[in-house]
C-alpha positions as CSV (number, residue, x, y, z in Angstrom):
1,X,-25.1,-123.4,40.2
2,X,-28.1,-122.9,42.4
3,X,-28.7,-119.2,43.0
4,X,-30.7,-117.6,45.8
5,X,-30.9,-113.8,46.1
6,X,-33.9,-113.3,48.4
7,X,-32.6,-109.9,49.6
8,X,-32.0,-108.5,46.1
9,X,-33.0,-105.0,45.1
10,X,-32.9,-102.6,42.2
11,X,-31.4,-99.2,43.3
12,X,-33.4,-96.4,41.6
13,X,-30.4,-94.1,41.4
14,X,-28.0,-93.2,38.6
15,X,-24.6,-92.4,40.2
16,X,-22.3,-93.7,42.9
17,X,-22.6,-90.3,44.7
18,X,-26.3,-90.8,44.9
19,X,-25.8,-94.3,46.2
20,X,-23.5,-93.0,48.8
21,X,-26.1,-90.4,49.9
22,X,-28.6,-93.3,50.1
23,X,-26.3,-95.2,52.4
24,X,-26.1,-92.2,54.7
25,X,-29.9,-92.0,54.8
26,X,-30.1,-95.7,55.6
27,X,-27.4,-95.4,58.2
28,X,-29.4,-92.7,60.1
29,X,-32.6,-94.8,59.8
30,X,-30.8,-97.9,61.0
31,X,-29.5,-96.1,64.1
32,X,-33.1,-95.3,65.0
33,X,-34.2,-98.9,64.5
34,X,-31.2,-100.2,66.5
35,X,-32.2,-98.0,69.4
36,X,-35.7,-99.4,69.3
37,X,-34.6,-103.0,69.1
38,X,-32.1,-102.7,72.0
39,X,-34.4,-100.7,74.2
40,X,-37.3,-103.2,73.7
41,X,-35.0,-106.1,74.7
42,X,-33.8,-104.3,77.9
43,X,-37.3,-103.3,78.9
44,X,-38.6,-106.8,78.3
45,X,-36.0,-108.2,80.6
46,X,-36.8,-105.6,83.2
47,X,-40.5,-106.4,83.1
48,X,-39.9,-110.1,83.2
49,X,-37.7,-109.6,86.2
50,X,-40.5,-107.8,88.0
51,X,-42.8,-110.6,87.1
52,X,-40.4,-113.3,88.3
53,X,-40.0,-111.7,91.7
54,X,-43.8,-111.7,92.1
55,X,-44.3,-115.3,90.8
56,X,-41.4,-116.5,93.1
57,X,-42.9,-114.9,96.2
58,X,-42.9,-118.2,97.9
59,X,-39.1,-118.0,97.9
60,X,-36.8,-115.4,99.5
61,X,-36.8,-112.5,97.1
62,X,-33.1,-111.8,97.4
63,X,-31.8,-115.3,97.3
64,X,-33.6,-115.8,94.0
65,X,-31.1,-113.4,92.3
66,X,-28.1,-113.7,94.6
67,X,-25.8,-114.6,91.7
68,X,-26.2,-111.1,90.1
69,X,-23.6,-109.6,92.4
70,X,-21.0,-111.9,91.0
71,X,-22.3,-111.2,87.4
72,X,-21.7,-107.5,87.9
73,X,-18.3,-108.0,89.3
74,X,-17.2,-110.3,86.5
75,X,-18.7,-107.9,83.9
76,X,-16.8,-104.9,85.4
77,X,-13.5,-106.9,85.4
78,X,-14.0,-108.1,81.8
79,X,-14.8,-104.5,80.6
80,X,-11.7,-103.2,82.3
81,X,-9.5,-105.9,80.8
82,X,-10.9,-105.3,77.4
83,X,-10.3,-101.6,77.7
84,X,-6.6,-102.2,78.5
85,X,-6.3,-104.6,75.5
86,X,-8.0,-102.0,73.3
87,X,-5.5,-99.3,74.4
88,X,-2.6,-101.6,73.4
89,X,-4.2,-102.3,70.0
90,X,-4.9,-98.7,69.3
91,X,-1.3,-97.8,70.1
92,X,0.0,-100.5,67.8
93,X,-2.2,-99.2,65.0
94,X,-0.9,-95.7,65.5
95,X,2.7,-96.8,65.6
96,X,2.1,-98.7,62.3
97,X,0.8,-95.5,60.7
98,X,-2.6,-97.1,60.0
99,X,-6.0,-95.5,60.2
100,X,-8.1,-96.4,63.3
101,X,-11.1,-98.6,62.3
102,X,-14.5,-97.1,63.3
103,X,-15.3,-100.4,65.1
104,X,-12.6,-99.6,67.7
105,X,-14.3,-96.3,68.5
106,X,-17.6,-98.0,68.9
107,X,-16.2,-100.7,71.1
108,X,-14.5,-98.1,73.3
109,X,-17.9,-96.2,73.8
110,X,-19.6,-99.5,74.6
111,X,-17.0,-100.3,77.3
112,X,-17.3,-96.8,78.8
113,X,-21.1,-97.4,79.1
114,X,-20.5,-100.8,80.8
115,X,-18.0,-99.3,83.3
116,X,-20.5,-96.5,84.0
117,X,-23.3,-98.9,84.6
118,X,-21.4,-101.3,86.9
119,X,-19.8,-98.4,88.9
120,X,-23.2,-97.0,89.8
121,X,-25.0,-100.3,90.5
122,X,-25.7,-100.5,94.2
123,X,-25.3,-104.2,94.7
124,X,-24.8,-106.0,98.0
125,X,-24.0,-109.6,98.7
126,X,-26.6,-112.4,98.7
127,X,-26.9,-112.2,102.5
128,X,-28.2,-108.6,102.5
129,X,-29.8,-108.7,99.1
130,X,-29.6,-106.7,95.8
131,X,-31.1,-103.2,95.8
132,X,-30.7,-102.0,92.3
133,X,-33.8,-101.4,90.2
134,X,-35.2,-103.9,87.6
135,X,-34.1,-101.6,84.8
136,X,-30.5,-101.4,86.1
137,X,-30.3,-105.2,86.4
138,X,-31.6,-105.6,82.9
139,X,-29.1,-103.1,81.6
140,X,-26.3,-104.9,83.4
141,X,-27.3,-108.4,82.0
142,X,-27.7,-107.1,78.5
143,X,-24.3,-105.4,78.7
144,X,-22.8,-108.7,79.8
145,X,-24.4,-110.6,76.9
146,X,-23.2,-108.0,74.4
147,X,-19.6,-108.1,75.7
148,X,-19.6,-111.9,75.7
149,X,-21.0,-112.1,72.2
150,X,-18.2,-109.7,71.0
151,X,-15.6,-111.7,72.9
152,X,-16.7,-115.1,71.5
153,X,-17.7,-113.7,68.1
154,X,-21.1,-115.3,68.5
155,X,-24.5,-114.0,67.4
156,X,-27.0,-112.5,69.9
157,X,-30.2,-112.6,67.8
158,X,-32.3,-110.5,70.1
159,X,-29.7,-107.7,70.0
160,X,-28.2,-108.2,66.5
161,X,-28.8,-105.0,64.7
162,X,-25.9,-105.2,62.2
163,X,-26.8,-104.2,58.6
164,X,-24.9,-103.8,55.4
165,X,-25.8,-102.8,51.8
166,X,-23.9,-104.6,49.0
167,X,-24.1,-102.5,45.9
168,X,-23.4,-103.8,42.4
169,X,-22.9,-101.7,39.3
170,X,-23.9,-102.7,35.8
171,X,-22.2,-100.5,33.1
172,X,-23.8,-100.1,29.7
173,X,-23.7,-97.6,26.8
174,X,-26.8,-95.9,28.2
175,X,-25.1,-95.4,31.6
176,X,-24.8,-97.3,34.9
177,X,-27.5,-99.2,36.7
178,X,-27.2,-100.1,40.3
179,X,-28.5,-103.2,42.2
180,X,-28.0,-104.2,45.8
181,X,-28.3,-107.0,48.4
182,X,-29.5,-105.9,51.9
183,X,-28.1,-107.8,54.8
184,X,-29.9,-107.5,58.2
185,X,-30.8,-110.5,60.3
186,X,-33.1,-108.5,62.6
187,X,-36.6,-108.5,61.1
188,X,-37.5,-105.0,62.2
189,X,-34.2,-103.7,60.8
190,X,-34.6,-105.4,57.4
191,X,-38.2,-104.3,56.9
192,X,-37.5,-100.7,57.9
193,X,-34.5,-100.4,55.5
194,X,-36.0,-102.3,52.6
195,X,-39.0,-99.9,52.6
196,X,-36.9,-97.0,51.3
197,X,-38.3,-95.6,48.1
198,X,-35.0,-95.9,46.3
199,X,-35.0,-99.7,46.7
200,X,-37.3,-101.9,44.6
201,X,-37.4,-105.6,45.6
202,X,-35.8,-107.7,42.9
203,X,-35.2,-111.2,44.4
204,X,-34.3,-114.3,42.4
205,X,-34.0,-118.0,43.2
206,X,-33.2,-120.9,40.9
207,X,-36.5,-122.1,39.7
208,X,-38.0,-122.5,36.2
209,X,-41.3,-121.2,37.5
210,X,-41.5,-117.4,38.1
211,X,-43.6,-115.8,40.8
212,X,-47.2,-115.0,39.8
213,X,-46.4,-111.3,39.2
214,X,-43.6,-111.9,36.7
215,X,-43.5,-113.3,33.1
216,X,-41.1,-116.2,32.4
217,X,-39.0,-113.9,30.2
218,X,-38.6,-111.3,33.0
219,X,-37.6,-114.1,35.4
220,X,-35.0,-115.5,33.0
221,X,-33.6,-112.0,32.4
222,X,-33.4,-111.5,36.2
223,X,-31.5,-114.8,36.5
224,X,-29.0,-113.7,33.9
225,X,-28.5,-110.3,35.5
226,X,-27.8,-111.7,39.0
227,X,-25.4,-114.3,37.6
228,X,-23.5,-111.5,35.8
229,X,-23.4,-109.3,38.9
230,X,-22.2,-112.0,41.2
231,X,-19.5,-113.3,38.8
232,X,-18.5,-116.8,37.9
233,X,-17.5,-117.6,41.5
234,X,-20.8,-116.4,42.8
235,X,-19.1,-114.6,45.7
236,X,-20.8,-111.1,46.2
237,X,-17.9,-109.6,48.1
238,X,-15.6,-109.8,45.1
239,X,-17.9,-107.8,42.9
240,X,-19.6,-105.1,45.0
241,X,-19.1,-102.0,47.1
242,X,-20.1,-102.6,50.7
243,X,-21.8,-99.9,52.8
244,X,-22.0,-100.5,56.6
245,X,-25.3,-99.3,57.8
246,X,-25.3,-100.3,61.4
247,X,-22.7,-102.0,63.6
248,X,-23.0,-104.0,66.8
249,X,-23.3,-100.8,68.9
250,X,-25.2,-102.2,71.9
251,X,-26.0,-99.8,74.7
252,X,-23.6,-97.1,73.5
253,X,-26.5,-95.9,71.4
254,X,-28.1,-94.6,74.7
255,X,-24.9,-92.9,75.9
256,X,-25.3,-89.1,76.5
257,X,-22.0,-87.3,77.4
258,X,-20.4,-90.6,78.3
259,X,-23.2,-91.6,80.7
260,X,-25.9,-94.2,80.0
261,X,-29.3,-92.5,79.8
262,X,-32.0,-94.5,81.5
263,X,-34.8,-92.1,80.5
264,X,-33.8,-92.6,76.9
265,X,-34.4,-96.3,77.3
266,X,-37.6,-95.8,79.3
267,X,-39.0,-93.6,76.5
268,X,-39.6,-96.8,74.5
269,X,-41.8,-98.4,77.1
270,X,-44.9,-97.8,75.0
271,X,-43.3,-100.0,72.2
272,X,-43.8,-103.3,74.2
273,X,-46.9,-104.9,75.4
274,X,-46.8,-104.6,79.2
275,X,-50.5,-105.5,79.8
276,X,-51.2,-107.9,82.6
277,X,-53.0,-110.2,80.1
278,X,-50.1,-110.5,77.7
279,X,-47.6,-111.1,80.5
280,X,-49.8,-113.7,82.2
281,X,-50.2,-115.5,78.9
282,X,-46.4,-115.6,78.4
283,X,-45.8,-117.0,81.9
284,X,-48.7,-119.5,81.7
285,X,-47.3,-121.0,78.4
286,X,-43.8,-121.0,79.8
287,X,-45.0,-122.9,82.9
288,X,-46.9,-125.4,80.6
289,X,-43.7,-125.9,78.6
290,X,-41.6,-126.4,81.7
291,X,-44.0,-129.1,83.1
292,X,-43.7,-130.9,79.8
293,X,-39.9,-130.7,79.8
294,X,-39.7,-132.0,83.3
295,X,-42.2,-134.8,82.7
296,X,-40.4,-135.9,79.5
297,X,-37.0,-135.6,81.1
298,X,-38.1,-137.9,84.0
299,X,-39.6,-140.4,81.6
300,X,-36.6,-140.6,79.3
301,X,-34.0,-140.4,82.0
302,X,-31.6,-138.5,79.6
303,X,-31.4,-135.1,78.1
304,X,-34.4,-134.2,76.0
305,X,-33.5,-134.1,72.2
306,X,-33.8,-130.8,70.4
307,X,-36.6,-132.3,68.1
308,X,-38.7,-132.8,71.2
309,X,-37.9,-129.4,72.6
310,X,-39.1,-127.6,69.4
311,X,-42.2,-129.8,69.4
312,X,-43.1,-128.8,73.0
313,X,-42.5,-125.1,72.2
314,X,-44.9,-125.4,69.2
315,X,-47.5,-127.2,71.2
316,X,-47.3,-124.6,74.0
317,X,-48.5,-121.9,71.5
318,X,-51.9,-123.6,71.2
319,X,-52.2,-125.2,74.6
320,X,-55.2,-124.4,76.9
321,X,-53.6,-122.4,79.7
322,X,-56.7,-120.5,80.7
323,X,-56.6,-121.7,84.3
324,X,-52.9,-120.9,84.8
325,X,-53.3,-117.6,83.0
326,X,-56.2,-116.5,85.3
327,X,-54.2,-117.4,88.4
328,X,-51.1,-115.5,87.2
329,X,-53.2,-112.4,86.1
330,X,-54.5,-112.2,89.7
331,X,-51.0,-111.6,91.2
332,X,-49.0,-109.7,88.5
333,X,-48.5,-106.0,89.3
334,X,-49.2,-103.2,86.9
335,X,-46.0,-102.1,85.1
336,X,-45.1,-98.4,85.0
337,X,-41.9,-96.5,84.3
338,X,-41.6,-95.8,88.1
339,X,-41.9,-99.5,88.9
340,X,-38.9,-100.3,86.6
341,X,-36.6,-97.7,88.2
342,X,-37.6,-98.1,91.8
343,X,-35.4,-100.2,94.0
344,X,-37.2,-103.1,95.7
345,X,-37.5,-102.8,99.4
346,X,-35.7,-105.4,101.5
């Protein structure tokens, strides 16, 4: 059986109580990382919205985003319907004498945040325009994406901050040893949690040749250990204790007294590159890719295959876009916190 445990660790602790304390520390750390990840995504969308309105100045500003009013309305209705369904589910669980899962409380908080956002968005129809700030619009669209991902049970990579620690125990005469597998798809989340001093990397993959820093005997012993921990079926969930470190909380992480806090999100503005140069480079390469897509689509007369799409995206990274970049740099505005919370004038 081929074995791959790239996310394996030795846990430098000696009791399950200590492991439980470790999970509490990681949970607190994960919440901080989750706030950072989600705030950065919201702010990136807000900044790109400001840029788009500038780069599309040859078109009516308001008609360019006229669909957002419908988006907000649909989001509000979806959140209200989900809240009603959640109430029915919670009542059924109580009637059955079962304990309420933590996920239901989290979902309820998220829905409250969505309702708060949509109720305070000042959005008019496409004939009169949309007057909410770039930050408000970004929050609304992120909320809709999170709600849809939860509804369809699909992944949302840019906002996926879920993390779990699967802990295995090896009993011996000298006491117990603990090992773990860390699951976190978000790169920032994984690196932050895996750097904890109680976790020592201990990966393994089926290969006769060990890494340069290990002797062959150590590699073979590691293979035997992971096979023992995972069991004959090789199914980790059957042989471990699972600690949830971070759920799919979304914007509820920025809720203060039931109200979404815009200043809490804006406090992370320094974590993203909002320089005119970086933004111009992004849009220049995006324009270059769009031209390639359009030309290839016209040439082929059919939908461009994914292999070609990925090829164009890779080529765009090294393309000479100096002319487009300089033209875009000349018109992009400076981004400040005020520019993200100010409503555009009609």
